[in-house]
N, C-alpha and C positions, 0 to 999 in steps of 0.2 A: 117092058124092058126093065130089068133090075140093074141099077147102077150102084156098085158098092160105095159105101161112105168112106171118104178119105179123111184121115185125121191129120191135122197139122202137128208136126213134131217140133217142139221148141228146142233150140240148141242148148238151152240151160238145163234141160231135163236130165242130162247125164250127171249134173252136179247134185241132184237131189238124192238123199239117202233112200235105199230101197224099202226097208221096213224099220220101224223103231219098236223095240220091246220096252213098253212103258214100265214094267216091273223093274227092269235094269236101271232105267232112268231114276225111278223112285229110290231104289237101293243106293245108287251113287249119291243122290241128293241128301239122303239121310247120313250116309257114312262120311261125306266130305263137308257138308254144310249144316247138318242137323235140321234139315227141312223134312217134315213128315207129311206125306200125302196119303190119306186113307179115305176110302169111301165108307159112308155110314153103314151101309148094308153089306160090307165085305163078308163073304161066307167063312173066312178064316177066323173071324171074331165071334166070341160068345155074346150072349145078351147083355151082360154087364159092360163089356168093352164097347159094344155098339152104343149103349146108352151114354157112356162117358164121352165118346166121340161126338155124339149128337149134342150133348150139353155144352161141350167146349165150342163147337161150331156155332151154336146159337148165342153163346155168351160173347164170342169174338165178332161175329158177323150178323147176328140177328136171326130171326126165324125165316121160314120159307116164304117167298113172295108168290102170290097168285095173281096172274093178270098182267 
């Protein structure tokens, strides 16, 4: 006998946003507050720009931690 799984629907779920476009959030953050969020290996950056981002990140926050 197969009983379908019933999921509890939280009444607060309707207040949650459906999807968030992170690129839009980053763009607004830069335009309004001059906060830049960039991934070191973003494919839109060339080698020199990626290296600059990596060096800035390491200078401000230290190197990568393992473990």
